C-alpha positions in Angstrom: 12.0 27.7 -4.5 9.0 29.5 -2.9 7.0 27.8 -0.1 3.8 27.7 -2.3 6.4 25.7 -5.2 7.7 23.5 -2.4 4.2 22.5 -1.4 2.8 21.9 -4.5 5.6 19.7 -5.5 6.0 17.6 -2.4 7.2 14.2 -3.1 4.2 12.0 -3.6 6.2 8.9 -4.8 6.1 6.7 -2.0 2.8 6.3 -0.9 3.3 3.3 1.4 5.5 5.1 3.5 3.2 8.2 3.7 0.3 6.3 4.7 -2.5 8.7 6.1 0.1 11.5 5.9 -0.9 11.7 2.2 -4.2 13.5 3.4 -2.4 16.6 5.0 0.0 17.0 2.2 -2.9 16.9 -0.5 -4.7 19.4 2.0 -1.6 21.6 1.7 -1.4 21.2 -2.0 -5.2 22.1 -2.4 -4.8 25.2 -0.5 -1.6 26.5 -2.5 -2.8 25.5 -5.9 -6.0 23.1 -6.7 -4.4 22.1 -9.9 -0.9 21.6 -9.7 2.2 20.2 -11.7 3.9 17.3 -9.6 7.0 16.1 -10.6 7.0 13.0 -8.3 3.9 11.7 -10.1 5.0 13.2 -13.5 1.4 14.9 -13.8 -1.0 17.1 -12.5 -2.7 17.0 -9.3 -6.6 17.9 -9.0 -7.2 18.6 -5.5 -10.4 20.4 -5.5 -14.2 18.8 -4.7 -15.8 20.1 -8.1 -12.6 20.1 -10.3 -12.4 16.3 -9.5 -16.2 15.9 -10.2 -15.9 17.9 -13.3 -13.1 15.7 -14.3 -15.3 12.9 -13.6 -18.3 13.8 -15.5 -16.6 14.7 -19.0 -16.4 18.3 -18.9 -12.8 18.4 -20.0 -11.0 16.2 -22.4 -9.8 13.6 -20.1 -9.4 10.0 -21.2 -8.9 6.7 -19.5 -6.9 5.3 -22.4 -3.6 4.9 -20.3 -1.6 2.5 -22.3 -0.6 4.8 -25.1 2.3 3.1 -27.0 2.6 5.9 -29.6 4.7 7.8 -27.0 7.3 5.2 -26.9 10.4 4.9 -29.4 10.8 2.1 -31.8 13.5 0.5 -29.7 11.7 1.0 -26.5 8.3 -0.4 -27.8 10.1 -3.3 -29.2 11.7 -4.2 -26.3 8.2 -3.7 -23.9 6.6 -6.1 -26.6 9.1 -8.4 -26.3 9.6 -8.4 -22.3 5.6 -7.8 -21.9 3.8 -9.1 -24.8 0.3 -10.3 -22.7 0.4 -7.1 -20.5 0.5 -4.8 -23.3 -2.1 -7.1 -25.8 -4.4 -7.5 -22.8 -4.6 -3.9 -21.3 -6.4 -2.1 -24.1 -9.2 -4.5 -23.5 -9.7 -3.5 -19.9 -12.9 -1.4 -19.4 -11.1 1.0 -17.2 -8.7 1.4 -20.3 -11.7 2.5 -22.6 -13.8 5.7 -23.3 -16.9 6.1 -24.9 -18.5 4.7 -27.1 -16.6 1.3 -26.8 -16.6 2.0 -22.7 -20.4 2.2 -22.9 -20.6 -0.8 -25.1 -18.7 -2.8 -22.4 -20.7 -1.5 -19.9 -23.9 -2.4 -21.2 -22.7 -6.0 -22.2 -21.3 -6.3 -18.3 -24.4 -5.1 -16.7 -26.5 -7.7 -18.5 -24.2 -10.5 -17.0 -23.7 -9.0 -13.7 -27.7 -8.8 -13.6 -29.9 -8.9 -10.0 -30.4 -12.5 -10.1 -26.4 -13.3 -10.3 -26.0 -11.0 -7.4 -29.2 -12.5 -5.4 -28.0 -16.0 -6.2 -24.6 -15.0 -4.3 -26.2 -13.8 -1.0 -26.5 -17.2 0.5 -22.9 -18.3 -0.4 -21.6 -15.0 0.9 -23.8 -15.1 4.2 -22.4 -18.7 4.7 -19.1 -17.8 4.0 -19.3 -14.8 6.2 -20.7 -16.8 9.0 -18.2 -19.7 8.6 -14.9 -17.6 8.7 -16.2 -15.6 11.8 -17.2 -18.9 13.8 -13.4 -20.0 12.9 -12.0 -16.7 14.8 -14.5 -16.8 17.6 -12.6 -16.6 21.0 -9.2 -15.8 19.9 -7.6 -12.9 21.3 -5.3 -12.2 17.8 -6.3 -12.4 14.6 -4.4 -11.5 11.4 -7.5 -9.7 9.8 -6.2 -9.2 6.4 -5.5 -12.7 5.4 -7.7 -14.7 7.9 -10.9 -13.0 7.5 -11.0 -10.1 4.6 -9.2 -12.1 1.9 -11.3 -15.6 3.1 -14.4 -14.1 2.6 -14.0 -11.8 -0.4 -11.7 -14.3 -2.5 -13.9 -17.2 -1.6 -17.3 -15.2 -2.8 -15.5 -14.0 -5.8 -14.2 -17.4 -6.9 -17.5 -18.5 -6.3 -19.0 -15.7 -8.6 -17.1 -17.1 -11.5 -17.5 -20.5 -10.9 -13.6 -21.3 -9.7 -12.9 -23.6 -7.0 -11.2 -22.3 -3.7 -7.9 -24.1 -4.4 -7.0 -20.4 -6.3 -7.4 -18.3 -3.0 -3.6 -18.1 -2.8 -3.1 -17.2 -6.3 -5.8 -14.4 -5.8 -3.4 -13.1 -3.2 -0.6 -13.0 -5.7 -2.3 -11.5 -8.6 -3.4 -8.8 -6.5 -0.1 -7.8 -5.3 1.3 -8.1 -9.0 -1.5 -5.9 -10.1 -1.4 -3.5 -7.3 2.6 -3.2 -7.6 2.6 -2.8 -11.6 -0.4 -1.2 -12.6 -1.9 0.8 -9.4 0.9 3.6 -8.4 1.4 7.0 -8.9 4.8 6.5 -10.6 6.0 4.5 -13.4 6.7 0.6 -12.0 10.1 -0.8 -12.8 10.6 -3.7 -15.0 10.5 -6.3 -12.2 7.0 -4.9 -11.0 6.0 -5.5 -14.6 7.2 -9.0 -14.8 5.0 -9.8 -12.1 2.0 -8.2 -14.0 3.1 -10.6 -17.0 3.2 -13.5 -15.1 0.0 -12.9 -13.3 -1.9 -12.4 -16.9 0.0 -15.3 -18.1 -1.6 -17.4 -15.1 -5.0 -16.2 -15.4 -4.8 -16.5 -19.4 -4.4 -20.3 -19.0 -7.2 -20.7 -16.3 -9.7 -18.6 -18.2 -9.2 -19.7 -21.5 -10.2 -23.1 -20.5 -13.3 -21.9 -18.1 -14.6 -19.5 -21.1 -14.6 -22.9 -23.5 -16.1 -24.5 -20.7 -19.1 -22.1 -20.2 -19.3 -21.7 -24.2 -20.2 -25.6 -24.3 -22.3 -26.0 -21.2 -23.3 -22.6 -19.8 -24.0 -22.5 -16.0 -25.6 -19.7 -13.9 -22.4 -18.1 -12.8 -21.3 -14.6 -13.9 -18.4 -16.1 -15.9 -21.1 -18.0 -18.0 -23.5 -14.7 -18.1 -20.6 -12.8 -19.5 -20.3 -15.6 -22.5 -23.9 -15.2 -23.1 -24.3 -11.5 -23.2 -25.8 -9.7 -26.2 -27.0 -6.6 -27.6 -28.7 -7.4 -30.3 -26.0 -9.5 -32.4 -23.1 -7.8 -30.4 -21.3 -9.8 -28.0 -17.6 -9.7 -26.0 -15.0 -10.8 -27.7 -12.3 -13.6 -26.2 -10.0 -10.4 -25.6 -12.9 -8.7 -24.0 -13.9 -11.5 -21.8 -10.5 -12.1 -20.6 -10.0 -8.4 -19.7 -13.1 -8.6 -17.7 -12.1 -11.4 -16.0 -8.7 -10.2 -14.9 -9.9 -6.8 -13.7 -13.2 -8.0 -12.0 -11.2 -11.0 -10.3 -8.6 -9.1 -8.8 -10.2 -5.5 -8.3 -13.5 -7.0 -7.4 -12.1 -8.9 -4.3 -9.1 -6.6 -3.5 -10.8 -3.4 -3.2 -13.6 -5.4 -0.8 -10.8 -6.5 1.0 -8.6 -3.3 1.5 -12.1 -1.6 2.7 -13.2 -4.2 5.3 -9.7 -4.2 6.7 -9.1 -0.2 6.7 -12.6 -0.2 8.0 -11.9 -2.3 10.8 -8.9 -0.3 11.6 -10.6 2.8 12.0 -13.3 1.6 14.2 -10.8 0.0 16.4 -9.2 3.5 16.5 -12.8 5.3 17.4 -14.4 3.6 20.0 -17.5 5.9 19.8 -18.1 4.9 16.4 -17.6 1.5 17.1 -20.2 1.4 20.1 -22.8 3.7 18.0 -22.6 0.9 15.2 -23.3 -2.0 17.8 -26.2 0.2 19.7 -27.9 1.2 16.2 -28.3 -1.9 14.0 -31.0 -0.2 12.0 -28.5 2.2 10.5 -25.6 -0.3 9.5 -26.3 0.1 5.7 -25.6 4.1 5.9 -22.9 3.3 8.7 -21.4 0.8 6.3 -21.3 3.4 3.3 -20.0 6.1 5.7 -17.1 3.9 6.8 -16.4 3.2 2.8 -16.3 6.9 2.3 -14.1 7.6 5.5 -11.2 5.4 4.7 -11.3 6.0 0.9 -10.0 3.1 -0.5 -9.6 4.5 -4.1 -7.4 7.6 -3.3 -6.9 8.8 -7.1 -7.8 8.1 -10.8 -5.5 9.0 -13.5 -6.5 10.2 -17.0 -4.6 11.2 -19.7 -5.3 14.9 -21.8 -6.5 14.1 -25.0 -6.2 17.7 -26.3 -4.9 20.6 -25.2 -7.1 22.8 -22.9 -7.0 25.6 -20.3 -8.0 24.7 -16.8 -8.5 27.6 -14.3 -5.4 29.3 -16.1 -3.4 26.0 -16.3 -2.5 24.9 -19.9 -2.7 21.1 -19.9 -1.2 19.5 -22.9 -2.3 16.8 -24.9 -0.7 13.4 -23.3 -0.4 14.8 -20.1 -1.0 12.7 -17.0 -4.0 13.9 -14.6 -4.4 12.8 -11.2 -8.2 13.3 -10.2 -7.5 12.9 -6.0 -10.8 11.4 -4.3 
């Protein structure tokens, strides 16, 4: 095997073990071949900035509809439907698994629910929660930041946004772990990981079916009520679409923020000069936080499915191929 072939086919199947070492490998892959097939992720790695941008902007036939069951044989599909019925039934209704015009429709209705008023109404609760959590750790020499600070803040705020009680905080952690392990990796998860996804969806379905029924009977000012009430003319979200939005937003809406906060703190701990700059320049805090978010790169990659055969810089991408846009 040539050195270039070895580089582009580096084993990326164990991201947790690679850690930030992933970045140097991606740099090498980009220099060797910016659009390269990689066996470990069973798809194409797209690593150059302009190509990733083009992929996101729809310049190529790349689809967000990832749960394509037609590729499975009848026996395999039957076994999956028997073991993971809720997961297979739910995933098509998630906005991240939809293409236009359906994606456009869902986004419009979600935007009407997630109004400026809903965001502003959250602000006092968020500020009070942050103050309470930070007051609780003041004076301590050691803090388990992820669980004691980041999850406490983001979890409580997202639950409040949905009008749910804080007793679900521990469940949020379990659901996030399940979704990340079963649905967030670069390789196909094992059946045990998907079992945990199925369990998480089953638990959330019971909770949100009840909460949605309550909001239909007596709407409040929370985000869930606004989703139930959202309209575009006579169009509204179906029960399956409401559940799909709830599953995605309540997990991703706190987990990505939690991880960005935690990795941002870790990055600042490793860079005293950057930390000192933040303290000395409070007027730049908004831009500084945006830069920390960019630097820690919470979202490493987004995968797409080729919706048709096409040529990409001389590479023949086939319909059904998986394409990883490496952020």
